[in-house]
N, CA, C and O atoms as CSV, one atom per row, in Angstrom:
chain,resi,resn,atom,element,x,y,z
A,1,MET,N,N,1.033,-1.337,0.142
A,1,MET,CA,C,0.586,0.302,-0.095
A,1,MET,C,C,0.713,1.083,-0.022
A,1,MET,O,O,0.187,2.015,-0.631
A,2,LYS,N,N,1.606,1.081,0.895
A,2,LYS,CA,C,2.748,2.582,0.840
A,2,LYS,C,C,3.472,2.827,-0.605
A,2,LYS,O,O,3.696,3.948,-1.060
A,3,THR,N,N,3.790,1.641,-1.230
A,3,THR,CA,C,4.238,1.807,-2.495
A,3,THR,C,C,3.507,2.387,-3.787
A,3,THR,O,O,4.009,3.103,-4.653
A,4,ARG,N,N,1.985,1.827,-3.697
A,4,ARG,CA,C,1.164,2.753,-4.470
A,4,ARG,C,C,1.187,4.172,-4.423
A,4,ARG,O,O,1.225,4.857,-5.444
A,5,SER,N,N,1.158,4.763,-2.959
A,5,SER,CA,C,0.803,5.723,-2.890
A,5,SER,C,C,2.632,6.688,-3.072
A,5,SER,O,O,2.679,7.843,-3.496
A,6,LEU,N,N,3.850,5.936,-2.676
A,6,LEU,CA,C,5.188,6.804,-2.996
A,6,LEU,C,C,4.872,7.107,-4.982
A,6,LEU,O,O,5.286,8.085,-5.605
A,7,TYR,N,N,4.057,5.949,-5.561
A,7,TYR,CA,C,4.192,6.297,-7.282
A,7,TYR,C,C,3.480,7.281,-7.413
A,7,TYR,O,O,4.106,8.197,-7.947
A,8,CYS,N,N,2.382,7.545,-7.159
A,8,CYS,CA,C,1.682,8.601,-7.072
A,8,CYS,C,C,1.840,9.941,-6.849
A,8,CYS,O,O,1.244,10.958,-7.204
A,9,LEU,N,N,3.114,9.602,-5.944
A,9,LEU,CA,C,3.545,11.368,-4.905
A,9,LEU,C,C,4.654,11.315,-5.733
A,9,LEU,O,O,5.138,12.431,-5.545
A,10,ILE,N,N,5.416,10.719,-6.572
A,10,ILE,CA,C,6.562,10.874,-7.508
A,10,ILE,C,C,6.133,11.995,-8.377
A,10,ILE,O,O,6.427,13.151,-8.074
A,11,PRO,N,N,5.306,11.651,-9.676
A,11,PRO,CA,C,4.768,12.807,-10.449
A,11,PRO,C,C,4.464,14.012,-9.472
A,11,PRO,O,O,5.174,15.017,-9.493
A,12,LEU,N,N,3.301,13.869,-8.545
A,12,LEU,CA,C,3.205,15.211,-8.301
A,12,LEU,C,C,4.471,15.812,-7.807
A,12,LEU,O,O,4.978,16.704,-8.488
A,13,LEU,N,N,4.799,15.593,-7.171
A,13,LEU,CA,C,6.562,16.454,-6.627
A,13,LEU,C,C,7.314,16.829,-7.890
A,13,LEU,O,O,7.765,17.974,-7.871
A,14,LEU,N,N,7.538,16.144,-8.939
A,14,LEU,CA,C,8.142,16.441,-10.136
A,14,LEU,C,C,7.398,17.308,-10.734
A,14,LEU,O,O,7.993,18.263,-11.233
A,15,GLY,N,N,6.017,17.254,-10.857
A,15,GLY,CA,C,5.140,18.567,-11.386
A,15,GLY,C,C,4.965,19.693,-10.195
A,15,GLY,O,O,4.168,20.630,-10.248
A,16,ALA,N,N,5.802,19.434,-9.190
A,16,ALA,CA,C,5.770,21.179,-8.362
A,16,ALA,C,C,6.986,22.022,-9.147
A,16,ALA,O,O,7.120,23.171,-9.566
A,17,LEU,N,N,7.690,20.962,-9.112
A,17,LEU,CA,C,9.189,21.973,-9.319
A,17,LEU,C,C,8.983,21.700,-11.426
A,17,LEU,O,O,8.893,20.707,-12.149
A,18,PRO,N,N,8.991,23.113,-11.642
A,18,PRO,CA,C,8.809,22.880,-13.020
A,18,PRO,C,C,10.403,23.152,-14.064
A,18,PRO,O,O,10.607,23.062,-15.274
A,19,GLN,N,N,10.736,23.284,-13.627
A,19,GLN,CA,C,12.150,23.240,-14.257
A,19,GLN,C,C,12.665,21.734,-14.652
A,19,GLN,O,O,13.299,21.548,-15.690
A,20,THR,N,N,12.423,20.940,-13.968
A,20,THR,CA,C,12.667,19.496,-13.988
A,20,THR,C,C,11.857,18.537,-15.164
A,20,THR,O,O,12.184,17.393,-15.481
A,21,LEU,N,N,10.489,19.483,-15.824
A,21,LEU,CA,C,9.795,18.676,-16.186
A,21,LEU,C,C,9.910,20.047,-17.929
A,21,LEU,O,O,9.056,20.211,-18.800
A,22,SER,N,N,11.243,20.703,-17.787
A,22,SER,CA,C,11.007,21.218,-19.136
A,22,SER,C,C,12.061,20.538,-20.178
A,22,SER,O,O,12.990,19.788,-19.878
A,23,ALA,N,N,11.695,20.975,-21.439
A,23,ALA,CA,C,12.271,20.337,-22.385
A,23,ALA,C,C,13.946,20.663,-22.574
A,23,ALA,O,O,14.524,21.684,-22.201
A,24,CYS,N,N,14.585,19.395,-23.317
A,24,CYS,CA,C,16.123,19.206,-23.380
A,24,CYS,C,C,16.286,20.146,-24.777
A,24,CYS,O,O,15.331,20.673,-25.348
A,25,PRO,N,N,17.730,20.248,-25.216
A,25,PRO,CA,C,17.289,21.653,-26.319
A,25,PRO,C,C,17.552,20.761,-27.244
A,25,PRO,O,O,18.335,21.145,-28.114
A,26,MET,N,N,17.102,19.576,-27.342
A,26,MET,CA,C,16.446,19.089,-29.155
A,26,MET,C,C,15.826,18.817,-29.179
A,26,MET,O,O,15.598,17.954,-30.027
A,27,CYS,N,N,14.596,19.322,-28.072
A,27,CYS,CA,C,13.419,19.423,-28.244
A,27,CYS,C,C,12.976,20.630,-28.347
A,27,CYS,O,O,11.817,20.883,-28.675
A,28,MET,N,N,14.088,21.731,-28.005
A,28,MET,CA,C,13.298,22.840,-28.122
A,28,MET,C,C,13.999,23.609,-29.641
A,28,MET,O,O,13.554,24.635,-30.154
A,29,GLY,N,N,15.304,22.719,-30.204
A,29,GLY,CA,C,14.973,23.151,-31.792
A,29,GLY,C,C,16.456,23.305,-31.963
A,29,GLY,O,O,17.017,23.168,-33.051
A,30,ALA,N,N,17.192,23.657,-30.597
A,30,ALA,CA,C,19.089,23.439,-31.254
A,30,ALA,C,C,19.139,22.481,-32.334
A,30,ALA,O,O,19.438,21.322,-32.046
A,31,GLN,N,N,18.900,22.775,-33.489
A,31,GLN,CA,C,19.541,21.538,-34.213
A,31,GLN,C,C,20.957,21.420,-34.137
A,31,GLN,O,O,21.440,20.288,-34.171
A,32,ASN,N,N,22.034,22.867,-33.996
A,32,ASN,CA,C,23.214,22.653,-35.023
A,32,ASN,C,C,24.402,23.007,-33.504
A,32,ASN,O,O,25.508,23.547,-33.488
A,33,GLY,N,N,23.466,22.359,-32.259
A,33,GLY,CA,C,24.588,22.334,-30.940
A,33,GLY,C,C,25.201,21.015,-30.935
A,33,GLY,O,O,24.912,20.118,-31.727
A,34,PRO,N,N,25.958,20.951,-30.115
A,34,PRO,CA,C,26.804,20.009,-29.920
A,34,PRO,C,C,25.882,18.618,-29.283
A,34,PRO,O,O,26.141,17.418,-29.373
A,35,THR,N,N,24.925,19.198,-28.736
A,35,THR,CA,C,23.948,18.103,-28.186
A,35,THR,C,C,23.103,17.283,-29.436
A,35,THR,O,O,22.709,16.117,-29.473
A,36,ALA,N,N,23.016,18.160,-30.236
A,36,ALA,CA,C,22.483,16.968,-31.638
A,36,ALA,C,C,22.968,16.622,-32.221
A,36,ALA,O,O,22.364,16.113,-33.165
A,37,SER,N,N,24.480,16.558,-32.233
A,37,SER,CA,C,25.567,15.754,-33.624
A,37,SER,C,C,25.537,14.529,-31.885
A,37,SER,O,O,25.444,13.355,-32.242
A,38,ALA,N,N,25.581,14.633,-30.755
A,38,ALA,CA,C,26.546,14.007,-29.497
A,38,ALA,C,C,24.353,12.872,-30.123
A,38,ALA,O,O,24.298,11.642,-30.127
A,39,VAL,N,N,23.358,13.569,-30.418
A,39,VAL,CA,C,21.983,12.509,-30.023
A,39,VAL,C,C,22.407,11.745,-31.559
A,39,VAL,O,O,22.163,10.617,-31.985
A,40,ASN,N,N,23.099,12.837,-32.114
A,40,ASN,CA,C,22.459,12.245,-34.489
A,40,ASN,C,C,23.730,10.686,-33.677
A,40,ASN,O,O,23.126,9.717,-33.218
A,41,ASN,N,N,25.146,10.665,-33.622
A,41,ASN,CA,C,25.928,9.770,-33.359
A,41,ASN,C,C,25.526,8.615,-32.679
A,41,ASN,O,O,25.616,7.477,-33.140
A,42,ALA,N,N,25.031,8.945,-31.454
A,42,ALA,CA,C,24.086,7.813,-30.470
A,42,ALA,C,C,23.185,7.212,-31.037
A,42,ALA,O,O,22.781,6.116,-30.648
A,43,ILE,N,N,22.628,7.961,-32.258
A,43,ILE,CA,C,21.406,6.978,-32.953
A,43,ILE,C,C,21.739,5.896,-33.792
A,43,ILE,O,O,21.132,4.839,-33.964
A,44,TYR,N,N,23.131,6.443,-34.451
A,44,TYR,CA,C,23.858,6.128,-35.681
A,44,TYR,C,C,24.629,4.582,-35.153
A,44,TYR,O,O,24.838,3.616,-35.888
A,45,ILE,N,N,24.969,4.689,-33.657
A,45,ILE,CA,C,25.954,3.533,-32.947
A,45,ILE,C,C,24.529,2.470,-32.789
A,45,ILE,O,O,24.445,1.431,-33.444
A,46,MET,N,N,23.816,2.770,-32.143
A,46,MET,CA,C,22.645,2.081,-31.548
A,46,MET,C,C,21.798,0.804,-33.312
A,46,MET,O,O,21.370,-0.344,-33.430
A,47,PHE,N,N,22.003,1.973,-34.201
A,47,PHE,CA,C,21.460,1.129,-35.754
A,47,PHE,C,C,22.587,0.501,-35.889
A,47,PHE,O,O,22.437,-0.466,-36.636
A,48,GLY,N,N,23.770,0.624,-35.460
A,48,GLY,CA,C,25.015,-0.350,-36.149
A,48,GLY,C,C,24.817,-1.688,-35.066
A,48,GLY,O,O,25.016,-2.843,-35.443
A,49,VAL,N,N,24.387,-1.333,-33.644
A,49,VAL,CA,C,24.668,-2.444,-32.969
A,49,VAL,C,C,23.307,-3.368,-33.395
A,49,VAL,O,O,23.451,-4.556,-33.684
A,50,LEU,N,N,21.919,-2.690,-33.407
A,50,LEU,CA,C,21.177,-3.565,-34.038
A,50,LEU,C,C,21.349,-4.538,-35.452
A,50,LEU,O,O,21.044,-5.722,-35.592
A,51,GLY,N,N,22.099,-3.350,-36.683
A,51,GLY,CA,C,22.328,-4.580,-37.661
A,51,GLY,C,C,23.279,-5.596,-37.533
A,51,GLY,O,O,23.107,-6.573,-38.261
A,52,LEU,N,N,24.483,-5.599,-36.592
A,52,LEU,CA,C,25.012,-6.902,-36.168
A,52,LEU,C,C,24.241,-7.791,-35.409
A,52,LEU,O,O,24.046,-8.899,-35.908
A,53,ILE,N,N,23.750,-7.539,-34.287
A,53,ILE,CA,C,22.583,-8.540,-34.009
A,53,ILE,C,C,21.574,-9.056,-35.140
A,53,ILE,O,O,21.428,-10.235,-35.462
A,54,PHE,N,N,20.998,-8.109,-35.608
A,54,PHE,CA,C,19.937,-8.745,-36.637
A,54,PHE,C,C,20.926,-9.786,-37.672
A,54,PHE,O,O,20.399,-10.869,-37.928
A,55,THR,N,N,22.128,-9.569,-38.198
A,55,THR,CA,C,22.629,-10.181,-39.067
A,55,THR,C,C,23.716,-11.525,-38.501
A,55,THR,O,O,24.033,-12.487,-39.201
A,56,GLY,N,N,24.136,-11.299,-37.155
A,56,GLY,CA,C,24.085,-12.306,-35.932
A,56,GLY,C,C,23.007,-13.545,-36.273
A,56,GLY,O,O,23.174,-14.700,-36.663
A,57,ILE,N,N,21.806,-12.739,-35.937
A,57,ILE,CA,C,20.628,-14.092,-36.371
A,57,ILE,C,C,20.518,-14.770,-37.278
A,57,ILE,O,O,20.268,-15.959,-37.476
A,58,GLY,N,N,20.855,-13.397,-38.197
A,58,GLY,CA,C,20.180,-14.495,-39.897
A,58,GLY,C,C,21.485,-15.146,-39.774
A,58,GLY,O,O,21.276,-16.122,-39.053
A,59,SER,N,N,22.752,-15.119,-40.108
A,59,SER,CA,C,23.482,-15.888,-40.157
A,59,SER,C,C,23.623,-17.023,-39.840
A,59,SER,O,O,24.139,-17.784,-40.658
A,60,LEU,N,N,23.154,-17.586,-38.364
A,60,LEU,CA,C,22.481,-18.446,-37.331
A,60,LEU,C,C,21.745,-19.205,-38.424
A,60,LEU,O,O,22.306,-20.158,-38.965
A,61,VAL,N,N,20.148,-18.723,-38.885
A,61,VAL,CA,C,19.241,-18.962,-39.030
A,61,VAL,C,C,19.591,-20.039,-39.862
A,61,VAL,O,O,19.475,-21.264,-39.874
A,62,PHE,N,N,20.313,-18.661,-40.916
A,62,PHE,CA,C,20.854,-19.590,-42.459
A,62,PHE,C,C,21.622,-21.043,-42.167
A,62,PHE,O,O,21.106,-22.042,-42.669
A,63,SER,N,N,22.960,-21.214,-41.291
A,63,SER,CA,C,23.562,-22.102,-40.557
A,63,SER,C,C,22.810,-23.140,-40.665
A,63,SER,O,O,22.853,-24.050,-41.494
A,64,LEU,N,N,21.988,-22.934,-39.626
A,64,LEU,CA,C,21.098,-24.234,-39.054
A,64,LEU,C,C,20.233,-24.850,-40.198
A,64,LEU,O,O,19.984,-26.055,-40.238
A,65,TYR,N,N,19.730,-23.830,-41.253
A,65,TYR,CA,C,18.793,-24.185,-42.338
A,65,TYR,C,C,19.791,-25.140,-43.473
A,65,TYR,O,O,19.380,-26.085,-44.147
A,66,ARG,N,N,21.205,-24.582,-43.452
A,66,ARG,CA,C,21.756,-25.657,-44.330
A,66,ARG,C,C,22.445,-26.565,-43.618
A,66,ARG,O,O,23.084,-27.377,-44.287
A,67,ARG,N,N,22.497,-26.663,-42.353
A,67,ARG,CA,C,22.611,-28.119,-41.549
A,67,ARG,C,C,21.540,-29.041,-41.798
A,67,ARG,O,O,21.603,-30.247,-42.037
A,68,ALA,N,N,20.557,-28.289,-41.706
A,68,ALA,CA,C,19.344,-29.239,-42.042
A,68,ALA,C,C,19.502,-30.327,-42.985
A,68,ALA,O,O,19.745,-31.508,-42.738
A,69,LYS,N,N,19.249,-29.495,-44.615
A,69,LYS,CA,C,19.317,-29.906,-45.582
A,69,LYS,C,C,20.375,-30.935,-45.874
A,69,LYS,O,O,20.245,-32.067,-46.340
A,70,ASN,N,N,22.007,-29.949,-45.296
A,70,ASN,CA,C,22.236,-31.520,-45.579
A,70,ASN,C,C,22.624,-32.922,-44.609
A,70,ASN,O,O,23.478,-33.785,-44.813
A,71,SER,N,N,21.778,-32.795,-43.641
A,71,SER,CA,C,21.266,-33.459,-42.618
A,71,SER,C,C,20.547,-34.651,-43.688
A,71,SER,O,O,20.815,-35.840,-43.861
A,72,SER,N,N,19.379,-33.622,-44.386
A,72,SER,CA,C,18.521,-34.822,-44.916
A,72,SER,C,C,18.708,-35.477,-45.912
A,72,SER,O,O,18.125,-36.512,-46.237
A,73,LEU,N,N,19.685,-34.815,-46.567
A,73,LEU,CA,C,20.074,-35.074,-47.713
A,73,LEU,C,C,21.123,-36.073,-47.567
A,73,LEU,O,O,21.080,-36.848,-48.522
A,74,GLU,N,N,21.992,-36.337,-46.792
A,74,GLU,CA,C,22.890,-37.732,-46.169
A,74,GLU,C,C,22.000,-38.258,-45.541
A,74,GLU,O,O,22.776,-39.065,-45.028
A,75,ASN,N,N,20.827,-38.594,-45.012
A,75,ASN,CA,C,19.779,-39.505,-44.051
A,75,ASN,C,C,18.946,-40.470,-45.522
A,75,ASN,O,O,18.488,-41.611,-45.579
A,76,ALA,N,N,19.082,-39.077,-46.804
A,76,ALA,CA,C,17.741,-40.086,-47.799
A,76,ALA,C,C,19.184,-40.806,-48.490
A,76,ALA,O,O,18.888,-41.925,-48.909
A,77,GLY,N,N,20.069,-40.609,-48.631
A,77,GLY,CA,C,21.509,-41.246,-49.690
A,77,GLY,C,C,21.732,-42.779,-48.068
A,77,GLY,O,O,22.332,-43.843,-48.223
A,78,PHE,N,N,21.253,-42.463,-47.161
A,78,PHE,CA,C,21.397,-44.092,-45.869
A,78,PHE,C,C,20.579,-44.248,-46.112
A,78,PHE,O,O,20.670,-45.476,-46.117
A,79,ALA,N,N,18.867,-43.922,-46.606
A,79,ALA,CA,C,18.203,-44.963,-46.674
A,79,ALA,C,C,18.370,-45.945,-48.090
A,79,ALA,O,O,18.287,-47.156,-47.886
A,80,ALA,N,N,18.563,-45.562,-49.290
A,80,ALA,CA,C,18.971,-46.278,-50.055
A,80,ALA,C,C,19.010,-47.318,-50.139
A,80,ALA,O,O,18.266,-48.204,-50.558
A,81,MET,N,N,20.863,-47.182,-49.300
A,81,MET,CA,C,21.778,-48.498,-49.187
A,81,MET,C,C,20.340,-49.840,-48.280
A,81,MET,O,O,19.290,-49.964,-47.649
A,82,GLY,N,N,21.796,-50.653,-49.120
A,82,GLY,CA,C,20.651,-52.080,-48.417
A,82,GLY,C,C,20.917,-52.119,-47.131
A,82,GLY,O,O,21.644,-51.359,-46.491
A,83,PRO,N,N,20.343,-52.973,-46.789
A,83,PRO,CA,C,20.086,-53.370,-44.897
A,83,PRO,C,C,21.420,-53.733,-44.729
A,83,PRO,O,O,21.982,-52.964,-43.949
A,84,GLU,N,N,22.338,-54.852,-45.283
A,84,GLU,CA,C,23.808,-55.367,-44.974
A,84,GLU,C,C,24.993,-54.257,-44.865
A,84,GLU,O,O,25.991,-54.422,-44.165
A,85,VAL,N,N,24.773,-53.246,-45.559
A,85,VAL,CA,C,24.955,-51.629,-45.613
A,85,VAL,C,C,24.746,-50.738,-44.112
A,85,VAL,O,O,25.638,-50.312,-43.380
A,86,LYS,N,N,23.778,-50.663,-44.000
A,86,LYS,CA,C,23.441,-50.315,-42.784
A,86,LYS,C,C,23.605,-51.095,-41.721
A,86,LYS,O,O,23.802,-50.385,-40.736
A,87,GLU,N,N,23.616,-52.415,-41.421
A,87,GLU,CA,C,24.093,-53.212,-40.008
A,87,GLU,C,C,25.662,-52.410,-40.021
A,87,GLU,O,O,26.119,-51.794,-39.058
A,88,ALA,N,N,26.486,-52.623,-41.630
A,88,ALA,CA,C,28.247,-52.665,-41.041
A,88,ALA,C,C,28.097,-51.163,-40.530
A,88,ALA,O,O,28.884,-51.006,-39.596
A,89,CYS,N,N,27.216,-49.742,-40.857
A,89,CYS,CA,C,27.801,-48.729,-40.404
A,89,CYS,C,C,27.164,-48.842,-39.407
A,89,CYS,O,O,27.192,-47.615,-39.316
A,90,HIS,N,N,26.247,-49.320,-38.009
A,90,HIS,CA,C,26.126,-49.412,-37.144
A,90,HIS,C,C,26.880,-49.623,-36.312
A,90,HIS,O,O,26.942,-48.987,-35.260
A,91,HIS,N,N,27.991,-51.078,-36.806
A,91,HIS,CA,C,28.504,-51.643,-35.912
A,91,HIS,C,C,29.711,-51.510,-36.050
A,91,HIS,O,O,30.500,-52.344,-35.604
A,92,ALA,N,N,30.161,-50.214,-36.826
A,92,ALA,CA,C,31.653,-49.683,-37.151
A,92,ALA,C,C,31.503,-48.776,-36.002
A,92,ALA,O,O,32.419,-48.013,-35.694
């Protein structure tokens, strides 16, 4: 019960301090300042990290697909062999 009232009290306290609710320079339109270039660089880095993650996931899926395809082709060739060859392979 105390935590619920605390969660209601925090927004009220922040609302009482207008300087904490003021917008950052990016939101206010300072497009050529150092903050703007820092935010743009951070966005580019985040896109790069996401690109690396998605490339890694895609290559993993492709690798698993290739392994499954090669495995099914090997199993199809193994099924075409005679029973004596299968027994010799299992005993080896």
